[in-house]
C-alpha positions in Angstrom: 29.6 180.2 65.5 26.1 179.3 66.6 24.5 180.6 63.4 27.0 178.7 61.3 26.1 175.6 63.3 22.5 176.0 62.4 23.4 176.5 58.8 25.3 173.3 58.8 22.4 171.5 60.5 20.0 172.4 57.7 22.5 171.6 54.9 23.4 168.3 56.5 19.7 167.4 56.9 19.5 167.8 53.2 22.7 165.9 52.4 22.2 163.1 54.8 18.6 162.5 53.6 20.3 161.3 50.4 23.8 160.0 51.4 22.7 156.6 52.8 20.5 155.9 49.9 22.9 157.0 47.2 24.9 153.8 47.0 21.6 151.8 46.8 20.3 154.2 44.1 23.5 153.7 42.1 23.6 149.9 42.4 19.9 149.1 42.4 18.2 151.8 40.3 21.0 152.6 37.9 22.8 149.2 37.9 26.3 150.5 38.8 28.8 148.0 40.3 30.4 148.7 43.7 33.6 149.9 42.0 31.6 152.8 40.5 30.3 153.7 44.0 34.0 153.9 45.1 34.8 155.9 42.0 31.9 158.4 42.5 32.6 158.9 46.1 36.4 159.0 45.6 36.1 161.7 43.0 33.6 163.6 45.1 35.9 163.6 48.1 38.9 164.5 46.0 37.0 167.4 44.6 36.0 168.6 48.1 39.7 168.2 49.1 41.0 170.3 46.3 38.4 173.0 46.9 39.3 173.2 50.6 42.9 173.9 49.7 41.9 176.7 47.3 39.2 178.2 49.6 41.6 177.9 52.6 44.0 180.3 50.9 41.2 182.6 49.9 39.8 182.6 53.5 43.1 184.2 54.7 42.9 187.1 52.2 39.2 187.7 51.5 35.9 187.9 53.3 34.9 184.5 54.4 31.1 184.7 54.6 30.6 185.1 50.8 32.7 182.1 50.2 30.6 180.1 52.6 27.4 181.3 51.0 28.5 180.3 47.5 29.6 176.9 48.7 26.3 176.1 50.3 24.4 177.4 47.2 26.3 175.2 44.8 25.7 172.2 46.9 21.9 173.0 47.1 21.6 173.1 43.3 23.4 169.8 42.8 20.9 167.7 44.8 18.0 167.6 42.3 20.4 166.8 39.5 20.8 163.3 41.0 17.1 162.8 40.9 17.2 163.4 37.1 19.9 160.9 36.5 19.2 157.9 34.3 22.8 156.6 34.4 25.7 156.9 36.9 27.7 159.5 34.9 25.2 162.3 35.7 25.4 161.2 39.4 29.1 161.6 39.2 28.7 165.2 37.8 26.2 166.1 40.5 28.4 164.7 43.2 31.3 166.6 41.8 29.3 169.9 42.0 28.0 169.1 45.5 31.5 168.4 46.8 32.9 171.5 44.9 30.5 173.5 47.0 31.6 171.7 50.2 35.2 172.5 49.3 34.5 176.1 48.7 32.7 176.6 52.1 34.5 174.3 54.5 37.8 176.1 55.1 36.3 179.6 55.4 33.7 178.3 57.8 36.2 176.5 59.9 38.4 179.6 59.9 35.5 181.7 61.2 35.0 179.2 64.0 38.6 179.1 64.9 38.8 182.9 64.9 36.0 183.0 67.4 37.9 180.9 70.0 41.2 180.4 71.6 43.2 177.2 72.2 41.5 176.6 75.6 38.0 176.3 74.1 38.7 175.4 70.5 37.9 171.8 70.9 34.5 172.6 72.4 33.8 175.1 69.6 34.5 172.5 66.9 32.8 169.8 68.9 29.6 171.9 69.2 29.6 172.6 65.5 30.1 168.9 64.7 27.3 168.0 67.1 24.9 170.5 65.3 26.0 169.4 61.9 25.5 165.8 62.8 22.1 166.5 64.3 21.1 167.3 60.8 22.5 163.9 59.8 20.0 162.4 62.2 17.1 164.5 61.1 17.8 163.9 57.4 17.7 160.1 57.3 14.6 160.0 59.6 12.8 162.4 57.3 14.0 160.4 54.3 12.7 157.2 55.8 9.3 158.7 56.5 9.1 160.2 53.0 10.3 156.9 51.4 7.4 155.1 53.0 4.9 157.9 52.2 6.0 158.0 48.5 5.5 154.3 47.9 9.1 153.2 48.6 10.5 155.3 45.8 14.0 156.8 46.1 14.1 159.3 43.2 11.7 161.9 44.7 13.9 162.3 47.8 16.6 164.0 45.7 14.2 166.8 44.8 12.7 167.2 48.3 16.2 167.6 49.8 16.6 170.8 47.8 14.3 172.6 50.3 16.4 172.4 53.5 19.5 173.0 51.4 18.0 176.3 50.3 17.1 177.2 53.9 20.7 176.8 54.9 21.8 179.3 52.3 19.2 181.8 53.5 20.5 181.5 57.1 23.9 182.6 56.1 22.6 186.2 55.8 22.5 186.2 59.7 26.3 185.4 59.9 28.4 188.5 60.8 32.1 188.5 59.9 34.1 190.9 62.1 36.6 193.3 60.3 40.2 192.2 60.5 42.7 194.3 62.2 46.0 195.3 60.5 47.8 192.8 62.8 46.0 189.7 61.7 45.2 190.7 58.0 47.9 188.6 56.1 50.0 190.4 53.6 50.7 187.2 51.7 49.9 183.5 51.6 53.3 182.0 50.9 54.9 182.1 54.4 56.0 178.5 55.3 53.7 176.7 57.7 55.1 175.3 60.9 57.0 172.0 60.8 54.9 170.5 63.6 51.8 171.2 61.4 53.3 169.1 58.5 54.2 166.2 60.8 50.6 166.0 62.1 49.1 166.3 58.6 51.5 163.6 57.3 50.4 161.2 60.0 46.7 161.9 59.5 47.2 161.3 55.8 48.5 157.8 56.5 45.3 157.1 58.4 43.3 158.6 55.5 44.6 155.9 53.2 42.7 153.4 55.3 39.6 155.5 55.9 37.5 154.9 52.8 34.1 156.5 52.0 31.1 155.7 54.3 29.3 154.9 51.1 31.2 151.6 51.0 30.4 151.0 54.7 26.8 151.4 53.8 27.2 148.8 51.0 28.7 146.4 53.6 25.8 146.9 55.9 23.4 146.2 53.0 25.4 143.1 52.1 24.8 141.8 55.7 21.1 141.7 54.9 19.6 145.1 55.8 17.1 146.7 53.3 16.7 150.4 52.6 14.7 151.0 55.8 17.3 149.1 57.9 20.2 151.0 56.3 18.6 154.3 57.0 17.9 153.4 60.6 21.4 152.1 61.1 22.8 155.3 59.6 20.6 157.3 62.0 22.1 155.4 64.9 25.6 156.2 63.6 24.8 159.9 63.5 23.1 159.9 66.9 26.3 158.5 68.4 28.4 161.0 66.4 26.3 164.0 67.3 25.9 163.0 71.0 29.6 162.5 71.6 31.1 165.3 69.5 30.9 168.1 72.1 32.1 165.9 75.0 35.0 164.7 72.8 35.9 168.3 72.0 35.7 169.3 75.6 37.9 166.4 76.7 40.5 167.4 74.0 40.7 170.9 75.6 41.9 169.2 78.8 44.1 166.4 77.7 46.4 166.2 74.6 44.4 166.1 71.5 46.5 163.4 69.9 45.4 161.0 72.7 41.7 161.7 72.0 42.3 161.2 68.3 44.2 157.9 68.9 41.2 156.7 70.9 39.0 157.5 67.9 41.3 155.5 65.7 41.1 152.5 68.1 37.3 152.7 67.9 37.5 152.9 64.1 39.7 149.7 64.1 37.1 147.9 66.3 34.1 149.0 64.2 35.7 148.3 60.8 37.1 144.9 61.8 33.7 144.0 63.4 31.8 144.9 60.3 34.2 142.8 58.3 34.0 139.6 60.3 30.4 139.5 61.4 27.9 137.5 59.2 24.5 138.6 60.6 22.8 142.0 60.4 22.0 142.1 64.1 25.6 143.3 64.8 25.0 146.4 62.8 23.0 147.9 65.6 26.1 147.8 67.8 28.9 148.5 65.3 27.4 151.5 63.6 26.9 153.5 66.8 30.5 152.4 67.7 31.6 153.8 64.4 29.8 157.1 65.2 32.1 157.3 68.3 35.1 157.2 66.0 33.8 160.2 64.0 33.1 162.2 67.2 36.6 161.5 68.6 38.4 162.5 65.4 36.5 165.0 63.2 36.3 168.2 65.3 39.2 167.1 67.4 41.4 166.8 64.3 40.5 170.3 63.2 41.2 171.8 66.6 44.5 169.9 66.7 45.6 171.3 63.4 44.4 174.8 64.2 46.5 174.8 67.4 49.6 174.5 65.3 48.9 177.5 63.1 49.3 181.2 63.4 46.0 183.0 63.1 46.8 184.6 59.8 47.3 181.1 58.3 44.5 179.2 59.9 42.4 179.1 56.7 45.3 178.0 54.5 46.4 175.4 57.0 43.0 173.9 57.6 42.4 173.9 53.8 45.7 172.1 53.1 45.0 169.5 55.9 41.6 168.7 54.5 42.8 168.7 50.9 45.6 166.3 51.6 43.6 163.9 53.7 40.8 164.1 51.2 43.2 163.1 48.5 44.1 160.1 50.7 40.3 159.3 50.8 40.3 159.2 47.0 43.0 156.6 47.0 41.3 154.7 49.8 38.0 154.6 47.9 39.8 153.4 44.8 41.7 150.5 46.4 38.7 149.5 48.6 36.3 149.5 45.6 38.6 147.4 43.5 39.1 144.9 46.4 35.5 144.9 47.4 34.5 141.6 45.8 31.0 140.3 46.7 30.8 141.4 50.3 33.5 143.9 51.2 34.9 141.9 54.1 38.6 142.1 53.0 38.9 145.9 52.8 37.0 146.3 56.1 39.3 144.0 58.0 42.4 145.4 56.4 41.6 149.0 57.1 40.7 148.1 60.7 44.1 146.4 61.2 46.0 149.4 59.7 44.1 151.8 62.0 45.0 149.7 65.1 48.7 149.9 64.2 48.5 153.6 63.7 46.6 154.2 66.9 49.2 152.4 68.8 52.0 154.4 67.1 50.2 157.6 67.9 49.9 156.8 71.6 53.5 155.7 71.9 55.1 158.3 69.7 52.6 161.1 70.0 55.0 163.5 71.7 56.5 164.2 68.4 53.1 165.5 67.1 52.1 167.5 70.1 51.1 171.2 69.3 54.3 172.6 70.8 54.8 175.2 68.1 51.6 177.1 67.5 53.6 179.5 65.2 57.0 179.8 63.6 59.4 182.8 63.9 56.6 185.0 62.7 54.9 184.6 66.1 55.9 188.0 67.6 53.8 189.7 64.9 50.7 187.7 65.8 48.1 189.0 68.1 48.1 187.5 71.6 44.4 186.5 71.5 42.2 185.5 68.6 39.6 188.0 67.4 36.1 187.3 68.6 33.7 186.3 65.9 
């Protein structure tokens, strides 16, 4: 789990060196409208979502480490492609490949993390991984900002430089050991029905996903408030500092109190951050609202994965996590579509609307969350499951 966390740190340093500048590159350098930004990121996230569903099934019947290695390798190759783009269609192709790699690696990687832990420490494990992953998202933009200044304020060279830490992440995967599976937890098939409680949770989280559009559009809103490239990068760093710093504590708290309450708190923070970004008119608010938004990610990302994993028998963890991320990723595609079309000149309307929807759903989760509690970690097949997860 620790090695996988370092792998994620290196890959995220590469990805997040580019992510906050990609909307600016599309709109400023390539002349694409905001609707194209929503399209590119929506297709990218939908691709990752579909890949997670497929790789989740594979993760339950095949060796997981090779799937992880291929996923990181594909994402590494996609990064310099963006630097070669002279129009937004090639960026769309590159983002498709990058997210295909993410889809291939994410479910097997999360299944490896889940297999290394039990319910009592699963929140901390996912929280630690998210903290390390997001530490890369702090390093990447800072490195990108320094290189942007050193290279004469040019964006295009950064897409080629990001290839280097991405390749390092692939090399580190050689240090990951995957334990052999015992006959008890090696699944004979992948068609057993998943628990009803799992589907209730996934359905609710999908509703929230319809309001949670791509961060690329959030970056455009920050840019519209008056921040230039350097300001956007620094704001994004603050977001990720908050995300990284709070991820492990949030996971630890979710091991002691019901995870749905922690997630509901994150949704409330999301509502405050989105609504705030929608109603403010001066860029000074960004330095408060983006770190607040990072708190939302910390309270929901790893916690959500742990919450879903609690509802699944060990032999179906890869499939269940894959379906969860695929379905919510599909919701992100729809969210990016409607938000991009409703963006207008400043993006205020979709920001405020999403914030309002999140506030309603957070309230519903607190009041009716007992229906979604992980009270059924497995269905009738439970007697055949091992009493403790295998150590990684």
